[in-house]
Short mmCIF file of the C-alpha atoms (twelve columns), coordinates in Angstrom:
data_MODEL
# 
_entry.id   MODEL 
# 
loop_
_atom_site.group_PDB 
_atom_site.id 
_atom_site.type_symbol 
_atom_site.label_atom_id 
_atom_site.label_alt_id 
_atom_site.label_comp_id 
_atom_site.label_asym_id 
_atom_site.label_seq_id 
_atom_site.Cartn_x 
_atom_site.Cartn_y 
_atom_site.Cartn_z 
_atom_site.pdbx_PDB_model_num 
ATOM 1  C CA . UNK A 1  -8.094  3.906   -0.512  1 
ATOM 2  C CA . UNK A 2  -8.061  6.824   -2.867  1 
ATOM 3  C CA . UNK A 3  -10.984 5.248   -4.812  1 
ATOM 4  C CA . UNK A 4  -12.888 4.837   -1.581  1 
ATOM 5  C CA . UNK A 5  -12.270 8.515   -0.559  1 
ATOM 6  C CA . UNK A 6  -13.458 9.559   -3.968  1 
ATOM 7  C CA . UNK A 7  -16.704 7.471   -3.727  1 
ATOM 8  C CA . UNK A 8  -17.526 8.876   -0.305  1 
ATOM 9  C CA . UNK A 9  -17.531 12.263  -1.834  1 
ATOM 10 C CA . UNK A 10 -19.792 11.146  -4.828  1 
ATOM 11 C CA . UNK A 11 -17.097 10.815  -7.526  1 
ATOM 12 C CA . UNK A 12 -17.400 7.322   -9.012  1 
ATOM 13 C CA . UNK A 13 -14.939 7.963   -12.013 1 
ATOM 14 C CA . UNK A 14 -12.095 5.507   -12.073 1 
ATOM 15 C CA . UNK A 15 -8.585  6.742   -11.561 1 
ATOM 16 C CA . UNK A 16 -6.237  6.820   -14.416 1 
ATOM 17 C CA . UNK A 17 -3.403  4.536   -15.170 1 
ATOM 18 C CA . UNK A 18 -0.709  7.149   -14.273 1 
ATOM 19 C CA . UNK A 19 -2.463  8.320   -10.944 1 
ATOM 20 C CA . UNK A 20 -0.142  6.543   -8.593  1 
ATOM 21 C CA . UNK A 21 3.222   7.704   -10.325 1 
ATOM 22 C CA . UNK A 22 1.886   11.195  -10.487 1 
ATOM 23 C CA . UNK A 23 0.737   11.051  -6.828  1 
ATOM 24 C CA . UNK A 24 4.137   9.759   -5.776  1 
ATOM 25 C CA . UNK A 25 5.869   12.619  -7.902  1 
ATOM 26 C CA . UNK A 26 3.695   15.280  -6.070  1 
ATOM 27 C CA . UNK A 27 4.338   13.760  -2.646  1 
ATOM 28 C CA . UNK A 28 8.209   12.948  -2.326  1 
ATOM 29 C CA . UNK A 29 7.674   11.865  1.404   1 
ATOM 30 C CA . UNK A 30 5.619   9.002   0.103   1 
ATOM 31 C CA . UNK A 31 7.438   5.884   -0.938  1 
ATOM 32 C CA . UNK A 32 7.042   2.339   -1.623  1 
ATOM 33 C CA . UNK A 33 9.171   -0.398  0.161   1 
ATOM 34 C CA . UNK A 34 10.228  -3.611  -1.651  1 
ATOM 35 C CA . UNK A 35 9.418   -6.641  0.470   1 
ATOM 36 C CA . UNK A 36 11.953  -9.152  1.555   1 
ATOM 37 C CA . UNK A 37 11.537  -12.966 1.553   1 
ATOM 38 C CA . UNK A 38 11.458  -14.665 4.966   1 
ATOM 39 C CA . UNK A 39 12.521  -18.234 5.838   1 
ATOM 40 C CA . UNK A 40 9.529   -20.571 6.331   1 
ATOM 41 C CA . UNK A 41 10.870  -21.656 9.778   1 
ATOM 42 C CA . UNK A 42 10.795  -18.043 11.054  1 
ATOM 43 C CA . UNK A 43 7.198   -17.443 9.905   1 
ATOM 44 C CA . UNK A 44 6.024   -20.636 11.448  1 
ATOM 45 C CA . UNK A 45 7.895   -20.130 14.734  1 
ATOM 46 C CA . UNK A 46 6.503   -16.729 15.343  1 
ATOM 47 C CA . UNK A 47 3.744   -16.383 17.767  1 
ATOM 48 C CA . UNK A 48 2.316   -13.758 20.326  1 
ATOM 49 C CA . UNK A 49 4.378   -15.492 23.119  1 
ATOM 50 C CA . UNK A 50 7.663   -15.359 21.251  1 
ATOM 51 C CA . UNK A 51 7.307   -11.902 20.040  1 
# 
């Protein structure tokens, strides 16, 4: 997303390797969430009707 915003403004330089950690350090309200595994039966049973 950041790359897209830069390109829309005419900046085509690639982001650095430490861009994400530095961005998170500057913006403490931003965090990442570790995903959890889910049982196959739960994913296959989910539908719009049951939800």
